C-alpha positions in Angstrom: 108.1 39.5 221.4 107.6 43.0 220.3 111.3 43.2 219.4 111.1 40.0 217.5 108.0 41.2 215.5 109.7 44.5 214.8 112.8 42.7 213.6 110.7 40.5 211.3 108.8 43.5 210.0 112.1 45.3 209.2 113.5 42.1 207.5 110.3 41.7 205.5 110.4 45.3 204.5 114.0 45.1 203.3 113.3 41.9 201.4 110.3 43.4 199.5 112.4 46.5 198.8 115.1 44.3 197.3 112.4 42.5 195.2 111.0 45.8 194.0 114.5 47.1 193.0 115.3 43.8 191.2 112.0 44.0 189.3 112.5 47.7 188.4 116.1 47.3 187.2 116.0 43.7 185.9 117.0 44.6 182.4 120.1 46.3 183.7 120.9 42.9 185.3 120.3 41.0 182.0 121.7 43.2 179.2 125.2 44.5 179.2 125.7 46.4 175.9 128.9 47.9 174.7 128.7 50.9 172.4 131.9 50.2 170.6 131.5 50.6 166.8 134.0 49.3 164.3 135.7 51.9 162.0 135.4 51.7 158.2 139.1 50.8 158.1 138.6 47.9 160.5 135.6 46.6 158.5 137.5 46.9 155.3 140.5 45.0 156.6 138.1 42.2 157.9 136.2 42.1 154.5 132.9 43.0 156.2 130.6 45.9 155.6 128.1 47.7 157.9 124.5 47.5 156.8 121.5 49.3 158.2 118.3 47.2 158.5 115.0 48.7 159.6 113.3 46.8 162.5 109.6 47.0 163.2 108.8 49.9 165.5 112.4 51.1 165.7 115.0 53.0 163.7 117.5 51.3 161.5 119.9 48.9 163.2 123.6 48.7 162.2 124.7 45.1 161.6 127.7 43.5 159.9 127.5 41.7 156.6 129.7 39.6 154.3 128.0 37.9 151.3 128.7 34.2 150.5 131.4 33.4 148.0 128.8 31.7 145.8 125.4 30.0 145.8 126.7 26.8 147.2 127.8 28.4 150.5 125.6 29.0 153.5 124.5 32.4 154.7 124.7 32.4 158.5 122.5 34.8 160.4 124.1 35.1 163.9 122.7 36.3 167.2 125.3 37.0 170.0 125.0 36.9 173.8 123.9 39.5 176.3 127.2 41.4 176.7 129.4 43.5 174.4 128.6 44.2 170.8 129.3 43.1 167.3 132.7 44.8 167.4 134.2 42.5 170.0 133.0 39.4 168.1 134.5 40.3 164.7 137.0 37.4 164.9 134.1 35.0 165.4 132.3 36.3 162.3 135.6 36.1 160.3 136.1 32.5 161.5 132.5 31.5 160.4 133.2 33.1 156.9 136.6 31.5 156.5 135.4 28.9 153.9 133.3 31.3 152.0 130.1 31.4 154.0 128.1 34.5 154.1 127.5 36.1 157.6 124.9 38.5 158.8 125.8 39.5 162.4 122.7 41.0 163.9 123.0 44.3 165.7 120.7 44.5 168.7 118.7 47.6 169.7 120.7 49.5 172.3 124.0 47.8 171.4 126.9 49.1 169.4 125.5 52.5 169.0 122.1 51.3 167.8 118.9 53.1 168.8 116.3 51.5 171.0 116.2 49.7 174.3 117.1 46.0 174.7 114.1 43.7 175.4 112.8 40.3 174.3 110.2 41.9 172.0 112.7 44.3 170.5 115.2 41.5 169.8 112.5 39.3 168.2 111.5 42.2 165.9 115.2 42.7 164.9 115.6 39.0 164.2 112.6 38.9 161.9 113.7 42.1 160.1 117.2 40.7 159.4 115.8 37.4 158.2 113.4 39.2 155.9 116.3 41.4 154.7 118.2 38.2 153.6 115.1 37.1 151.6 114.9 40.5 149.9 118.6 40.1 148.9 117.7 36.9 147.1 118.8 34.3 149.6 116.4 31.4 150.0 115.5 29.6 153.2 117.5 26.6 151.9 120.7 28.7 152.0 120.1 30.4 155.4 121.5 28.9 158.6 120.4 30.4 161.9 123.1 30.4 164.6 123.4 31.9 168.0 125.2 31.9 171.3 124.0 32.2 174.9 121.2 34.7 175.3 121.0 34.9 171.5 119.9 31.3 171.3 116.5 32.3 172.7 116.2 34.8 169.8 117.3 32.2 167.3 114.9 29.6 168.5 112.0 32.1 168.3 113.0 32.9 164.7 113.4 29.2 163.7 110.0 28.4 165.2 108.4 30.9 162.8 110.5 30.7 159.7 112.2 28.2 157.4 115.9 27.7 157.2 118.4 24.9 156.3 119.5 24.4 159.9 119.9 25.8 163.4 123.2 25.9 165.4 122.9 26.7 169.2 125.9 27.4 171.4 125.3 27.4 175.2 121.6 27.3 174.9 119.2 27.6 177.9 115.6 26.5 178.5 114.3 29.9 179.5 115.6 33.1 180.9 113.0 32.8 183.8 114.8 29.6 184.9 118.2 31.3 184.5 117.1 34.2 186.6 115.9 31.9 189.4 119.2 30.1 189.3 121.1 33.4 189.5 118.9 34.9 192.3 117.7 31.9 194.3 116.4 34.0 197.3 114.1 36.1 195.1 110.9 35.0 193.2 112.8 35.8 190.0 111.0 33.3 187.9 107.7 35.1 188.5 109.1 38.6 188.2 111.1 38.4 185.0 109.8 40.3 182.0 112.0 38.9 179.2 111.4 35.2 179.5 112.8 33.7 176.2 111.0 30.4 176.8 112.9 28.3 174.4 111.8 25.1 176.0 108.2 25.8 174.8 109.3 26.5 171.2 112.1 24.0 170.5 109.7 21.2 169.5 108.0 23.5 167.0 111.2 23.7 164.9 111.4 21.5 161.7 115.0 21.8 160.7 118.3 20.0 161.5 119.9 21.1 164.8 123.4 21.2 166.1 123.8 21.9 169.8 127.3 22.9 171.2 127.8 23.3 175.0 130.7 23.2 177.4 130.5 20.4 180.0 131.8 22.8 182.6 129.7 25.9 181.6 129.6 27.9 184.8 126.7 30.2 183.7 124.3 28.0 181.7 124.5 24.4 183.1 125.2 21.7 180.6 122.2 19.8 182.0 119.9 22.7 181.1 121.2 22.7 177.5 120.8 18.9 177.4 117.1 19.2 178.5 116.5 21.7 175.7 118.3 19.4 173.2 116.3 16.4 174.3 113.1 18.2 173.6 114.0 19.1 170.1 113.0 17.1 167.0 115.3 14.9 164.9 117.6 15.3 163.1 119.8 16.7 165.7 123.5 16.4 166.8 125.0 17.1 170.2 128.5 18.5 170.4 129.6 18.5 174.0 132.9 20.3 174.6 134.7 18.5 177.3 135.8 20.9 180.1 134.5 23.8 178.1 133.2 26.8 180.0 130.8 29.5 178.9 133.1 32.0 177.2 136.0 29.9 176.0 134.4 27.6 173.4 135.7 29.6 170.4 139.2 29.0 171.8 138.5 25.3 171.8 137.9 24.9 168.1 134.2 25.1 167.7 134.7 27.4 164.7 135.2 24.3 162.6 132.1 22.7 164.0 130.0 25.8 163.1 131.5 26.1 159.6 131.2 22.4 158.8 127.7 22.1 160.2 126.5 25.1 158.3 127.9 23.7 155.0 126.4 20.3 155.6 123.0 21.9 156.2 122.9 23.6 152.8 124.5 20.7 151.0 121.9 18.3 152.4 124.6 16.2 154.1 
């Protein structure tokens, strides 16, 4: 009996040690930034420019910008996922801008050489600062389209719930990062411990703009059913674009660039 109790005590101690470590280093398990920065030559060849935008409580953030061809074209403010940086997604931003749309690719704190530390609060502050920057440049809410992928959808939904825009495009969206964490670490009380919750399911019904939801039916990271639950909770008008057999990281190789471009243009054209 003593041996059994001792074994249980050791097991419990190890478990709580794992929980403590997971809690302490959770942001290292959520954010995977790259510090790659595009050169001036690379930006010039892609017809983008680097802009610095001040975020509340932080130094200026380096983001990528291409203005729209004219006033009839949308301006897409885009929030990427939890890994990499703007540099590795340059082809995506070029694809969005192919028909003349403007693109503001938001640089996150702690990513791509930017100062600061990644967190939910810091990302929200950056989102609002970039949206406000577009307004200062003279672009109205009726020309702005909010778009995002993966983790960035939580940032986009927060922004859309607090500001006006012509439409919202979500790629591989989730209900909340607390639910995602519990799914990834089922033996831990992850849902209770997570700091950056991104509770999109509690905000999606507060959004009053058209929505396009794009999700791979075989998404191995964010289940299609989770995205469907978020979509079902959203207000009309809304359109679902399931990508048959699509995974989490291959949607842009399956032609969703045309969905994003066409959807953004329809939003600003009132179609």
